ZAZA-635135 format. One record per residue (C-alpha): residue number from 0; x, y, z. Coordinates in steps of 0.02 Angstrom, whole numbers. Layout:
BEGIN
+-------+--------+--------+--------+
: vexfi :      X :      Y :      Z :
+-------+--------+--------+--------+
:   NUM :      X :      Y :      Z :
...
+-------+--------+--------+--------+
//
This chain:
BEGIN
+-------+--------+--------+--------+
: vexfi :      X :      Y :      Z :
+-------+--------+--------+--------+
:     0 :   2163 :   9645 :  -4025 :
:     1 :   2216 :   9730 :  -4192 :
:     2 :   2357 :   9612 :  -4231 :
:     3 :   2208 :   9469 :  -4215 :
:     4 :   2080 :   9567 :  -4331 :
:     5 :   2203 :   9608 :  -4457 :
:     6 :   2256 :   9421 :  -4458 :
:     7 :   2063 :   9370 :  -4472 :
:     8 :   2031 :   9522 :  -4628 :
:     9 :   2183 :   9432 :  -4700 :
:    10 :   2134 :   9253 :  -4693 :
:    11 :   1950 :   9293 :  -4762 :
:    12 :   2028 :   9413 :  -4895 :
:    13 :   2132 :   9239 :  -4957 :
:    14 :   1991 :   9121 :  -4953 :
:    15 :   1900 :   9079 :  -5116 :
:    16 :   1789 :   8983 :  -5058 :
:    17 :   1589 :   9047 :  -5141 :
:    18 :   1675 :   9126 :  -5307 :
:    19 :   1639 :   8999 :  -5417 :
:    20 :   1431 :   9038 :  -5350 :
:    21 :   1433 :   9213 :  -5392 :
:    22 :   1503 :   9176 :  -5571 :
:    23 :   1354 :   9046 :  -5569 :
:    24 :   1225 :   9181 :  -5525 :
:    25 :   1288 :   9285 :  -5648 :
:    26 :   1279 :   9151 :  -5791 :
:    27 :   1117 :   9103 :  -5727 :
:    28 :   1068 :   9277 :  -5757 :
:    29 :   1126 :   9285 :  -5933 :
:    30 :   1047 :   9108 :  -5963 :
:    31 :    865 :   9136 :  -5885 :
:    32 :    868 :   9317 :  -6007 :
:    33 :    920 :   9211 :  -6147 :
:    34 :    789 :   9103 :  -6104 :
:    35 :    648 :   9221 :  -6075 :
:    36 :    695 :   9281 :  -6265 :
:    37 :    682 :   9125 :  -6342 :
:    38 :    538 :   9095 :  -6251 :
:    39 :    458 :   9280 :  -6324 :
:    40 :    520 :   9224 :  -6493 :
:    41 :    478 :   9017 :  -6500 :
:    42 :    301 :   9109 :  -6451 :
:    43 :    292 :   9229 :  -6598 :
:    44 :    376 :   9097 :  -6726 :
:    45 :    232 :   8973 :  -6659 :
:    46 :     95 :   9107 :  -6660 :
:    47 :    134 :   9162 :  -6856 :
:    48 :    141 :   8985 :  -6924 :
:    49 :      7 :   8921 :  -6851 :
:    50 :    -95 :   9080 :  -6912 :
:    51 :    -12 :   9057 :  -7097 :
:    52 :    -65 :   8881 :  -7080 :
:    53 :   -239 :   8923 :  -7027 :
:    54 :   -244 :   9076 :  -7205 :
:    55 :   -169 :   8917 :  -7290 :
:    56 :   -309 :   8814 :  -7245 :
:    57 :   -456 :   8940 :  -7271 :
:    58 :   -397 :   8997 :  -7445 :
:    59 :   -373 :   8822 :  -7503 :
:    60 :   -540 :   8760 :  -7425 :
:    61 :   -639 :   8911 :  -7502 :
:    62 :   -580 :   8852 :  -7646 :
:    63 :   -638 :   8688 :  -7641 :
:    64 :   -801 :   8712 :  -7604 :
:    65 :   -821 :   8819 :  -7760 :
:    66 :   -725 :   8674 :  -7846 :
:    67 :   -871 :   8565 :  -7797 :
:    68 :  -1016 :   8666 :  -7839 :
:    69 :   -936 :   8705 :  -8009 :
:    70 :   -947 :   8513 :  -8024 :
:    71 :  -1117 :   8492 :  -7976 :
:    72 :  -1177 :   8625 :  -8106 :
:    73 :  -1096 :   8511 :  -8230 :
:    74 :  -1170 :   8346 :  -8196 :
:    75 :  -1342 :   8438 :  -8201 :
:    76 :  -1291 :   8519 :  -8364 :
:    77 :  -1281 :   8334 :  -8404 :
:    78 :  -1441 :   8278 :  -8348 :
:    79 :  -1533 :   8414 :  -8416 :
:    80 :  -1449 :   8365 :  -8604 :
:    81 :  -1512 :   8188 :  -8568 :
:    82 :  -1710 :   8262 :  -8555 :
:    83 :  -1672 :   8366 :  -8686 :
:    84 :  -1594 :   8226 :  -8793 :
:    85 :  -1736 :   8105 :  -8786 :
:    86 :  -1881 :   8208 :  -8826 :
:    87 :  -1760 :   8271 :  -8975 :
:    88 :  -1726 :   8080 :  -9001 :
:    89 :  -1909 :   8034 :  -9005 :
:    90 :  -1968 :   8174 :  -9129 :
:    91 :  -1829 :   8114 :  -9252 :
:    92 :  -1901 :   7945 :  -9233 :
:    93 :  -2073 :   7977 :  -9273 :
:    94 :  -1999 :   8116 :  -9430 :
:    95 :  -1912 :   7951 :  -9484 :
:    96 :  -2048 :   7845 :  -9476 :
:    97 :  -2178 :   7943 :  -9549 :
:    98 :  -2039 :   7996 :  -9714 :
:    99 :  -2029 :   7822 :  -9734 :
:   100 :  -2189 :   7786 :  -9726 :
:   101 :  -2237 :   7951 :  -9849 :
:   102 :  -2127 :   7866 :  -9980 :
:   103 :  -2177 :   7692 :  -9988 :
:   104 :  -2363 :   7752 :  -9995 :
:   105 :  -2307 :   7877 : -10121 :
:   106 :  -2207 :   7702 : -10218 :
:   107 :  -2379 :   7596 : -10175 :
:   108 :  -2508 :   7695 : -10234 :
:   109 :  -2453 :   7786 : -10413 :
:   110 :  -2511 :   7731 : -10566 :
:   111 :  -2414 :   7573 : -10584 :
:   112 :  -2401 :   7529 : -10383 :
:   113 :  -2250 :   7448 : -10329 :
:   114 :  -2251 :   7277 : -10239 :
:   115 :  -2122 :   7297 : -10111 :
:   116 :  -2153 :   7471 : -10071 :
:   117 :  -2360 :   7414 : -10070 :
:   118 :  -2307 :   7290 :  -9922 :
:   119 :  -2171 :   7401 :  -9820 :
:   120 :  -2307 :   7516 :  -9811 :
:   121 :  -2450 :   7404 :  -9758 :
:   122 :  -2337 :   7267 :  -9660 :
:   123 :  -2275 :   7461 :  -9568 :
:   124 :  -2452 :   7515 :  -9526 :
:   125 :  -2486 :   7401 :  -9365 :
:   126 :  -2298 :   7450 :  -9281 :
:   127 :  -2364 :   7645 :  -9343 :
:   128 :  -2521 :   7609 :  -9241 :
:   129 :  -2459 :   7550 :  -9097 :
:   130 :  -2310 :   7676 :  -9090 :
:   131 :  -2449 :   7790 :  -9092 :
:   132 :  -2539 :   7740 :  -8949 :
:   133 :  -2364 :   7730 :  -8858 :
:   134 :  -2354 :   7911 :  -8920 :
:   135 :  -2505 :   7962 :  -8836 :
:   136 :  -2434 :   7889 :  -8663 :
:   137 :  -2261 :   7964 :  -8672 :
:   138 :  -2279 :   8135 :  -8747 :
:   139 :  -2395 :   8202 :  -8599 :
:   140 :  -2234 :   8121 :  -8489 :
:   141 :  -2110 :   8229 :  -8597 :
:   142 :  -2206 :   8370 :  -8572 :
:   143 :  -2258 :   8404 :  -8758 :
:   144 :  -2443 :   8401 :  -8712 :
:   145 :  -2469 :   8460 :  -8537 :
:   146 :  -2343 :   8462 :  -8387 :
:   147 :  -2266 :   8285 :  -8358 :
:   148 :  -2109 :   8227 :  -8268 :
:   149 :  -1984 :   8296 :  -8399 :
:   150 :  -2016 :   8494 :  -8371 :
:   151 :  -2035 :   8468 :  -8181 :
:   152 :  -1862 :   8365 :  -8174 :
:   153 :  -1781 :   8527 :  -8278 :
:   154 :  -1857 :   8655 :  -8183 :
:   155 :  -1800 :   8572 :  -8004 :
:   156 :  -1620 :   8537 :  -8093 :
:   157 :  -1615 :   8731 :  -8141 :
:   158 :  -1674 :   8792 :  -7976 :
:   159 :  -1544 :   8693 :  -7899 :
:   160 :  -1418 :   8765 :  -8010 :
:   161 :  -1472 :   8931 :  -7979 :
:   162 :  -1479 :   8873 :  -7789 :
:   163 :  -1295 :   8837 :  -7762 :
:   164 :  -1240 :   8970 :  -7884 :
:   165 :  -1314 :   9082 :  -7757 :
:   166 :  -1255 :   8988 :  -7600 :
:   167 :  -1106 :   8963 :  -7633 :
:   168 :  -1004 :   9131 :  -7595 :
:   169 :  -1071 :   9125 :  -7419 :
:   170 :  -1059 :   8919 :  -7396 :
:   171 :   -849 :   8960 :  -7461 :
:   172 :   -846 :   9085 :  -7336 :
:   173 :   -918 :   9003 :  -7180 :
:   174 :   -798 :   8845 :  -7246 :
:   175 :   -669 :   8962 :  -7231 :
:   176 :   -689 :   9022 :  -7083 :
:   177 :   -702 :   8852 :  -6975 :
:   178 :   -551 :   8785 :  -7063 :
:   179 :   -466 :   8925 :  -7013 :
:   180 :   -538 :   8903 :  -6818 :
:   181 :   -479 :   8714 :  -6833 :
:   182 :   -320 :   8758 :  -6867 :
:   183 :   -259 :   8904 :  -6737 :
:   184 :   -349 :   9066 :  -6774 :
:   185 :   -467 :   9157 :  -6695 :
:   186 :   -546 :   9204 :  -6866 :
:   187 :   -548 :   9226 :  -7036 :
:   188 :   -604 :   9336 :  -7192 :
:   189 :   -588 :   9327 :  -7373 :
:   190 :   -584 :   9447 :  -7516 :
:   191 :   -695 :   9473 :  -7608 :
:   192 :   -815 :   9460 :  -7482 :
:   193 :   -979 :   9353 :  -7485 :
:   194 :  -1140 :   9465 :  -7532 :
:   195 :  -1215 :   9549 :  -7371 :
:   196 :  -1306 :   9725 :  -7310 :
:   197 :  -1116 :   9769 :  -7254 :
:   198 :  -1085 :   9798 :  -7434 :
:   199 :  -1238 :   9930 :  -7427 :
:   200 :  -1209 :   9997 :  -7272 :
:   201 :  -1014 :  10048 :  -7338 :
:   202 :  -1116 :  10128 :  -7518 :
:   203 :  -1231 :  10207 :  -7412 :
:   204 :  -1112 :  10306 :  -7287 :
:   205 :   -996 :  10335 :  -7437 :
:   206 :  -1162 :  10439 :  -7522 :
:   207 :  -1175 :  10520 :  -7356 :
:   208 :  -1008 :  10591 :  -7368 :
:   209 :   -989 :  10645 :  -7541 :
:   210 :  -1152 :  10725 :  -7508 :
:   211 :  -1091 :  10833 :  -7372 :
:   212 :   -930 :  10866 :  -7493 :
:   213 :  -1056 :  10935 :  -7606 :
:   214 :  -1144 :  11042 :  -7506 :
:   215 :   -991 :  11131 :  -7416 :
:   216 :   -883 :  11111 :  -7542 :
:   217 :   -760 :  10991 :  -7410 :
:   218 :   -663 :  10851 :  -7457 :
:   219 :   -687 :  10732 :  -7334 :
:   220 :   -720 :  10578 :  -7461 :
:   221 :   -534 :  10584 :  -7479 :
:   222 :   -492 :  10546 :  -7335 :
:   223 :   -597 :  10404 :  -7309 :
:   224 :   -529 :  10213 :  -7319 :
:   225 :   -532 :  10143 :  -7518 :
:   226 :   -662 :  10037 :  -7529 :
:   227 :   -748 :   9941 :  -7645 :
:   228 :   -902 :   9847 :  -7694 :
:   229 :   -827 :   9681 :  -7754 :
:   230 :   -946 :   9514 :  -7709 :
:   231 :   -885 :   9332 :  -7728 :
:   232 :   -993 :   9243 :  -7842 :
:   233 :   -960 :   9095 :  -7968 :
:   234 :   -877 :   9142 :  -8138 :
:   235 :  -1034 :   9042 :  -8204 :
:   236 :  -1189 :   9097 :  -8282 :
:   237 :  -1340 :   9021 :  -8398 :
:   238 :  -1339 :   9017 :  -8592 :
:   239 :  -1469 :   9151 :  -8618 :
:   240 :  -1404 :   9263 :  -8486 :
:   241 :  -1251 :   9374 :  -8444 :
:   242 :  -1201 :   9459 :  -8282 :
:   243 :  -1254 :   9613 :  -8261 :
:   244 :  -1221 :   9743 :  -8095 :
:   245 :  -1370 :   9819 :  -8053 :
:   246 :  -1394 :   9798 :  -7829 :
:   247 :  -1218 :   9744 :  -7775 :
:   248 :  -1281 :   9687 :  -7611 :
:   249 :  -1322 :   9513 :  -7726 :
:   250 :  -1175 :   9411 :  -7819 :
:   251 :  -1265 :   9441 :  -7995 :
:   252 :  -1443 :   9489 :  -8064 :
:   253 :  -1470 :   9379 :  -8218 :
:   254 :  -1546 :   9509 :  -8366 :
:   255 :  -1571 :   9461 :  -8525 :
:   256 :  -1409 :   9461 :  -8653 :
:   257 :  -1495 :   9387 :  -8809 :
:   258 :  -1647 :   9312 :  -8897 :
:   259 :  -1709 :   9142 :  -8820 :
:   260 :  -1720 :   9074 :  -9006 :
:   261 :  -1524 :   9140 :  -9041 :
:   262 :  -1483 :   9049 :  -8880 :
:   263 :  -1602 :   8885 :  -8916 :
:   264 :  -1490 :   8872 :  -9106 :
:   265 :  -1335 :   8864 :  -9008 :
:   266 :  -1373 :   8753 :  -8904 :
:   267 :  -1444 :   8652 :  -9023 :
:   268 :  -1280 :   8655 :  -9150 :
:   269 :  -1177 :   8606 :  -8999 :
:   270 :  -1300 :   8444 :  -8948 :
:   271 :  -1289 :   8374 :  -9124 :
:   272 :  -1109 :   8302 :  -9096 :
:   273 :  -1116 :   8267 :  -8913 :
:   274 :  -1103 :   8119 :  -8824 :
:   275 :  -1277 :   8132 :  -8766 :
:   276 :  -1345 :   8128 :  -8923 :
:   277 :  -1225 :   7990 :  -8990 :
:   278 :  -1296 :   7894 :  -8829 :
:   279 :  -1481 :   7912 :  -8847 :
:   280 :  -1455 :   7879 :  -9046 :
:   281 :  -1380 :   7715 :  -9002 :
:   282 :  -1501 :   7662 :  -8883 :
:   283 :  -1647 :   7701 :  -9010 :
:   284 :  -1532 :   7600 :  -9151 :
:   285 :  -1537 :   7456 :  -9036 :
:   286 :  -1713 :   7449 :  -8982 :
:   287 :  -1794 :   7477 :  -9152 :
:   288 :  -1738 :   7339 :  -9234 :
:   289 :  -1944 :   7310 :  -9317 :
:   290 :  -1940 :   7494 :  -9407 :
:   291 :  -1969 :   7511 :  -9584 :
:   292 :  -1853 :   7485 :  -9723 :
:   293 :  -1725 :   7650 :  -9734 :
:   294 :  -1791 :   7723 :  -9576 :
:   295 :  -1622 :   7699 :  -9484 :
:   296 :  -1545 :   7828 :  -9644 :
:   297 :  -1682 :   7960 :  -9604 :
:   298 :  -1647 :   7962 :  -9438 :
:   299 :  -1463 :   7958 :  -9436 :
:   300 :  -1472 :   8109 :  -9555 :
:   301 :  -1606 :   8197 :  -9424 :
:   302 :  -1480 :   8169 :  -9288 :
:   303 :  -1347 :   8259 :  -9360 :
:   304 :  -1466 :   8391 :  -9422 :
:   305 :  -1571 :   8403 :  -9271 :
:   306 :  -1681 :   8550 :  -9329 :
:   307 :  -1854 :   8475 :  -9315 :
:   308 :  -1821 :   8393 :  -9144 :
:   309 :  -1747 :   8546 :  -9063 :
:   310 :  -1862 :   8652 :  -9117 :
:   311 :  -1997 :   8538 :  -9003 :
:   312 :  -1908 :   8539 :  -8877 :
:   313 :  -1865 :   8712 :  -8858 :
:   314 :  -2032 :   8750 :  -8879 :
:   315 :  -2077 :   8623 :  -8731 :
:   316 :  -1932 :   8647 :  -8621 :
:   317 :  -1915 :   8842 :  -8649 :
:   318 :  -1987 :   8891 :  -8461 :
:   319 :  -1914 :   8742 :  -8359 :
:   320 :  -1726 :   8789 :  -8374 :
:   321 :  -1645 :   8673 :  -8516 :
:   322 :  -1495 :   8794 :  -8565 :
:   323 :  -1336 :   8767 :  -8483 :
:   324 :  -1249 :   8855 :  -8360 :
:   325 :  -1066 :   8892 :  -8453 :
:   326 :   -912 :   8988 :  -8389 :
:   327 :   -942 :   9173 :  -8420 :
:   328 :   -868 :   9228 :  -8573 :
:   329 :   -831 :   9401 :  -8493 :
:   330 :   -706 :   9340 :  -8407 :
:   331 :   -595 :   9255 :  -8524 :
:   332 :   -518 :   9411 :  -8592 :
:   333 :   -362 :   9378 :  -8549 :
:   334 :   -284 :   9280 :  -8405 :
:   335 :   -273 :   9418 :  -8286 :
:   336 :   -443 :   9443 :  -8282 :
:   337 :   -486 :   9246 :  -8273 :
:   338 :   -373 :   9238 :  -8117 :
:   339 :   -462 :   9375 :  -8031 :
:   340 :   -653 :   9264 :  -8072 :
:   341 :   -591 :   9108 :  -8014 :
:   342 :   -471 :   9157 :  -7838 :
:   343 :   -505 :   9212 :  -7668 :
:   344 :   -384 :   9286 :  -7535 :
:   345 :   -391 :   9238 :  -7359 :
:   346 :   -347 :   9347 :  -7198 :
:   347 :   -324 :   9249 :  -7051 :
:   348 :   -290 :   9333 :  -6869 :
:   349 :   -241 :   9241 :  -6721 :
:   350 :   -219 :   9359 :  -6559 :
:   351 :    -96 :   9360 :  -6411 :
:   352 :   -170 :   9489 :  -6289 :
:   353 :    -16 :   9536 :  -6166 :
:   354 :    113 :   9512 :  -6290 :
:   355 :    169 :   9695 :  -6272 :
:   356 :    101 :   9719 :  -6080 :
:   357 :    255 :   9752 :  -5944 :
:   358 :    155 :   9763 :  -5817 :
:   359 :    195 :   9574 :  -5763 :
:   360 :    363 :   9642 :  -5691 :
:   361 :    470 :   9601 :  -5841 :
:   362 :    476 :   9762 :  -5925 :
:   363 :    537 :   9666 :  -6075 :
:   364 :    479 :   9843 :  -6166 :
:   365 :    541 :   9961 :  -6054 :
:   366 :    711 :  10003 :  -6146 :
:   367 :    586 :  10083 :  -6285 :
:   368 :    456 :  10151 :  -6174 :
:   369 :    448 :  10318 :  -6273 :
:   370 :    439 :  10225 :  -6447 :
:   371 :    323 :  10086 :  -6381 :
:   372 :    187 :  10204 :  -6280 :
:   373 :    182 :  10342 :  -6431 :
:   374 :    185 :  10240 :  -6575 :
:   375 :     49 :  10124 :  -6625 :
:   376 :    155 :  10010 :  -6735 :
:   377 :    213 :   9939 :  -6568 :
:   378 :     29 :   9920 :  -6498 :
:   379 :    -15 :   9772 :  -6602 :
:   380 :     11 :   9601 :  -6510 :
:   381 :    -84 :   9476 :  -6613 :
:   382 :    -39 :   9408 :  -6808 :
:   383 :   -133 :   9414 :  -6957 :
:   384 :    -90 :   9296 :  -7100 :
:   385 :   -145 :   9286 :  -7311 :
:   386 :   -175 :   9169 :  -7414 :
:   387 :   -243 :   9155 :  -7610 :
:   388 :   -316 :   9003 :  -7710 :
:   389 :   -404 :   8999 :  -7855 :
:   390 :   -495 :   8843 :  -7947 :
:   391 :   -439 :   8789 :  -8085 :
:   392 :   -498 :   8681 :  -8238 :
:   393 :   -385 :   8502 :  -8233 :
:   394 :   -352 :   8431 :  -8397 :
:   395 :   -337 :   8235 :  -8330 :
:   396 :   -249 :   8146 :  -8475 :
:   397 :   -116 :   8274 :  -8561 :
:   398 :    -49 :   8152 :  -8673 :
:   399 :   -222 :   8134 :  -8758 :
:   400 :   -209 :   8327 :  -8808 :
:   401 :    -29 :   8339 :  -8879 :
:   402 :     23 :   8254 :  -9042 :
:   403 :    -62 :   8146 :  -9153 :
:   404 :   -209 :   8123 :  -9007 :
:   405 :   -224 :   8321 :  -9030 :
:   406 :   -378 :   8274 :  -9154 :
:   407 :   -465 :   8204 :  -9010 :
:   408 :   -469 :   8365 :  -8902 :
:   409 :   -542 :   8438 :  -9064 :
:   410 :   -703 :   8341 :  -9062 :
:   411 :   -837 :   8397 :  -8948 :
:   412 :   -906 :   8236 :  -8950 :
:   413 :   -746 :   8174 :  -8825 :
:   414 :   -637 :   8330 :  -8805 :
:   415 :   -759 :   8414 :  -8669 :
:   416 :   -768 :   8264 :  -8580 :
:   417 :   -607 :   8223 :  -8564 :
:   418 :   -564 :   8405 :  -8518 :
:   419 :   -459 :   8423 :  -8661 :
:   420 :   -523 :   8593 :  -8733 :
:   421 :   -423 :   8751 :  -8743 :
:   422 :   -544 :   8837 :  -8633 :
:   423 :   -637 :   8770 :  -8462 :
:   424 :   -836 :   8711 :  -8491 :
:   425 :   -941 :   8645 :  -8410 :
:   426 :   -981 :   8477 :  -8482 :
:   427 :   -845 :   8383 :  -8374 :
:   428 :   -811 :   8376 :  -8173 :
:   429 :   -629 :   8427 :  -8190 :
:   430 :   -656 :   8576 :  -8091 :
:   431 :   -490 :   8583 :  -7935 :
:   432 :   -432 :   8680 :  -7823 :
:   433 :   -261 :   8756 :  -7770 :
:   434 :   -165 :   8868 :  -7682 :
:   435 :    -44 :   9019 :  -7757 :
:   436 :     49 :   9158 :  -7731 :
:   437 :    -50 :   9309 :  -7688 :
:   438 :     15 :   9406 :  -7849 :
:   439 :    157 :   9356 :  -7966 :
:   440 :    228 :   9465 :  -8064 :
:   441 :     95 :   9529 :  -8203 :
:   442 :    -38 :   9517 :  -8098 :
:   443 :   -176 :   9610 :  -7997 :
:   444 :   -293 :   9600 :  -7865 :
:   445 :   -456 :   9647 :  -7911 :
:   446 :   -634 :   9589 :  -8006 :
:   447 :   -659 :   9543 :  -8189 :
:   448 :   -829 :   9617 :  -8202 :
:   449 :   -839 :   9701 :  -8040 :
:   450 :   -723 :   9853 :  -8022 :
:   451 :   -527 :   9918 :  -8067 :
:   452 :   -394 :   9832 :  -7991 :
:   453 :   -368 :   9823 :  -7784 :
:   454 :   -230 :   9854 :  -7643 :
:   455 :   -178 :   9768 :  -7493 :
:   456 :   -271 :   9912 :  -7405 :
:   457 :   -443 :   9923 :  -7501 :
:   458 :   -454 :   9733 :  -7464 :
:   459 :   -418 :   9735 :  -7294 :
:   460 :   -540 :   9887 :  -7269 :
:   461 :   -672 :   9787 :  -7377 :
:   462 :   -623 :   9642 :  -7253 :
:   463 :   -618 :   9715 :  -7085 :
:   464 :   -802 :   9718 :  -7064 :
:   465 :   -805 :   9544 :  -7071 :
:   466 :   -672 :   9517 :  -6948 :
:   467 :   -760 :   9655 :  -6828 :
:   468 :   -923 :   9536 :  -6845 :
:   469 :   -835 :   9363 :  -6845 :
:   470 :   -747 :   9413 :  -6676 :
:   471 :   -864 :   9390 :  -6556 :
:   472 :   -829 :   9213 :  -6553 :
:   473 :   -661 :   9297 :  -6451 :
:   474 :   -754 :   9281 :  -6310 :
:   475 :   -710 :   9099 :  -6274 :
:   476 :   -539 :   9123 :  -6342 :
:   477 :   -411 :   9170 :  -6169 :
:   478 :   -280 :   9262 :  -6297 :
:   479 :   -416 :   9405 :  -6371 :
:   480 :   -464 :   9558 :  -6260 :
:   481 :   -555 :   9692 :  -6354 :
:   482 :   -415 :   9821 :  -6346 :
:   483 :   -281 :   9730 :  -6412 :
:   484 :   -410 :   9687 :  -6558 :
:   485 :   -428 :   9853 :  -6594 :
:   486 :   -260 :   9885 :  -6604 :
:   487 :   -213 :   9744 :  -6728 :
:   488 :   -329 :   9783 :  -6847 :
:   489 :   -268 :   9971 :  -6836 :
:   490 :    -90 :   9885 :  -6856 :
:   491 :   -173 :   9801 :  -7000 :
:   492 :   -256 :   9968 :  -7088 :
:   493 :   -102 :  10065 :  -7074 :
:   494 :     14 :   9912 :  -7155 :
:   495 :   -104 :   9880 :  -7289 :
:   496 :   -119 :  10094 :  -7343 :
:   497 :     66 :  10059 :  -7418 :
:   498 :     24 :   9914 :  -7517 :
:   499 :    -68 :   9999 :  -7667 :
:   500 :   -135 :   9923 :  -7813 :
:   501 :     41 :   9931 :  -7923 :
:   502 :    151 :   9855 :  -7781 :
:   503 :     55 :   9692 :  -7742 :
:   504 :    155 :   9595 :  -7874 :
:   505 :    290 :   9503 :  -7820 :
:   506 :    176 :   9460 :  -7655 :
:   507 :    190 :   9261 :  -7602 :
:   508 :    119 :   9265 :  -7437 :
+-------+--------+--------+--------+
//
């Protein structure tokens, strides 16, 4: 019996059937662990790429809306100048007629009359009378007598420019958020934020804490997150106004910066050599073949020195907003301030609730349970991304501004229409948008007119209220949970505190 048992055990010991299966099971375990690691890494990489794409798209869409608004303001400027030009040219035509008729009358009714002058005078009287009858009909339409169509159109164009200026920050913000959601993010917010009551709430809280510190001698204000009052707005203003901060819950409040007379004189000086003045002047020349002899010479001089016509047009249209909107000169102090006034930053967020959850049985973070449970840096589960874009004044024909053609860019007649001026202007619809690095060496983040330079922490603190409000869309997102979202916001706040204004240079994304 013992011999038989020993033989069986010896034979079982020598039998190698199934040994490979044990190796396969061990290898399968390793491969399964590698597969799970690759799955987690792939999911994280996919989320990160999608949220970065969403941030890039949001930033670009934000600037596209701004560039479109800048271009429609340009078109409104041109249309307003045409209305102005028709009245100025009409006045010049009448000044030339009256002056020439007076010259003929002086030569005709002197002691020794000039027959040719008498002929020109009496032959021109029917035309002057006919033109006078037509003037009785045209002047009310131009607004010289009463309120006609031209003042109404100018008023509506001015209202449209103001409307586009005011609505664009929110329009751009909503467009950016929508594009980000379509490209994989749950929510996106832009900085500087659009005008809203949230800025007043933040200011009220800070003022209250400052009052408590003053009464009790405490320093709670130093422990509060850094905030700014920066508000998104276009870098333009009307010629007779400037950007002034009075109530920071709105983009800009307008106040008179120079006398209306000076603004009108500047506008007239630029008008004299404008494309509109030339077009309307040529049109008037072509339609005046029966004008008195010498009329065209006087008319041309009046067009080049349009003092009288501009005076009439300015008095007639001064309440209807005929003046152009232009780039705010205060933003031209240096390139960095110009960049601050024409760029925006978008922050996009994609949740992934459960990424750090070990309750599913895998226990993938159990080996670091002590650090994971105590350090909030390991508690974030979603992903954030940042991108920056700007509006630019594109010069379409670079060759025309170089070499022998450089003189073209110096002519107001063509330079501002072809985009060849050294500085951007509001007479050529050449505004475009582009994405760019967040902060290159030598650049800083902030606003040229609203406050000092800002770091990432300050930008995040300004943006968090809008991210929280926008997170209501997480109701329909299966990857979002309130607890996970709060951990993600805490993580975003913590990493932002280290990126102060002097440490932002060289950040690309």
